[in-house]
C-alpha positions in Angstrom: 110.7 115.8 116.7 112.5 119.2 116.9 111.1 122.2 115.1 113.2 124.6 113.0 114.5 127.7 114.8 112.4 130.8 114.1 113.9 133.9 112.7 114.0 136.8 115.1 111.6 139.7 114.5 113.8 142.6 113.3 111.0 145.2 113.8 111.2 144.9 117.6 113.8 147.0 119.4 116.3 145.5 121.8 115.9 146.8 125.3 118.7 146.4 127.9 118.3 145.9 131.7 120.7 146.5 134.6 122.3 143.0 134.2 123.6 143.9 130.7 121.2 141.4 129.2 118.8 142.4 126.4 115.3 141.3 125.7 112.9 141.9 122.8 110.2 144.4 123.3 106.9 143.2 121.8 104.9 145.1 119.2 101.7 146.2 120.9 98.5 146.7 119.0 97.4 150.3 118.6 94.7 150.1 121.3 97.3 149.1 123.9 100.0 151.6 123.1 100.5 154.6 125.4 98.0 157.3 124.5 99.0 161.0 124.4 97.2 163.5 126.6 95.6 164.9 123.5 94.0 161.5 122.7 92.8 161.0 126.3 91.3 164.6 126.3 89.5 163.9 123.0 88.2 160.5 124.1 87.4 161.1 127.8 87.4 164.8 128.8 85.2 164.2 131.9 87.7 161.6 133.3 90.5 164.1 132.9 88.5 166.9 134.5 87.4 164.6 137.4 91.0 163.5 138.0 92.2 167.0 138.0 89.4 168.1 140.3 90.2 165.3 142.7 93.9 166.2 142.8 93.1 169.9 143.3 90.7 169.2 146.2 93.4 166.8 147.7 96.1 169.5 147.5 93.7 172.1 149.0 92.8 169.7 151.8 96.4 168.9 152.6 97.4 172.6 152.6 94.6 173.6 154.9 95.4 170.7 157.2 99.1 171.8 157.5 98.1 175.4 158.0 95.8 174.5 160.9 92.4 174.9 159.4 91.0 171.6 160.7 87.3 172.2 159.7 88.1 173.3 156.1 90.5 170.4 155.8 87.8 167.9 156.9 85.3 169.3 154.5 87.8 169.3 151.6 88.7 165.7 152.3 85.0 164.7 152.3 84.6 166.6 149.0 87.6 164.7 147.6 86.0 161.4 148.4 82.9 162.4 146.5 84.9 163.7 143.5 87.0 160.5 143.5 83.9 158.3 143.6 82.4 160.3 140.7 85.6 159.9 138.7 85.7 156.2 139.3 82.1 156.0 138.3 82.9 157.9 135.1 85.8 155.5 134.3 83.6 152.4 134.8 80.8 154.0 132.8 83.1 155.0 130.0 84.6 151.5 129.8 81.1 150.0 129.7 79.9 152.5 127.0 83.0 151.9 124.8 82.6 148.2 125.2 79.0 148.2 124.0 79.7 148.1 120.2 82.0 145.1 120.7 79.4 143.4 122.8 76.6 144.0 120.3 78.9 142.8 117.5 79.6 139.6 119.4 75.9 139.0 120.1 75.1 139.6 116.4 77.7 137.1 115.3 76.3 134.5 117.8 72.8 135.1 116.5 74.0 134.6 112.9 75.8 131.3 113.9 72.6 130.1 115.6 70.5 131.0 112.5 72.9 129.1 110.2 72.7 126.0 112.4 68.9 125.9 112.1 
């Protein structure tokens, strides 16, 4: 049995590609939309600082390597690895910390369901 054709969503913009074909761009929920730098700075300033510090150390290490300062370059690259590791740890910790309320809510709902079943 065939179903009736669905009406197209008019709130979604058409996006073209190189072949001249168009496709519908989906509406994303607010949490998946691209965040502005201001939003990222307000939500996770340490991650922004860590990323900037890692990039600055990398640039300094590359500059010193190309200017012939091998010992300084080696030390800066080691410092970059430490800064990069700390930044990754901050990202993981932030994701865990922000996921805790949802995890607690899910556990509470599960407890309520179990209590209702008893």
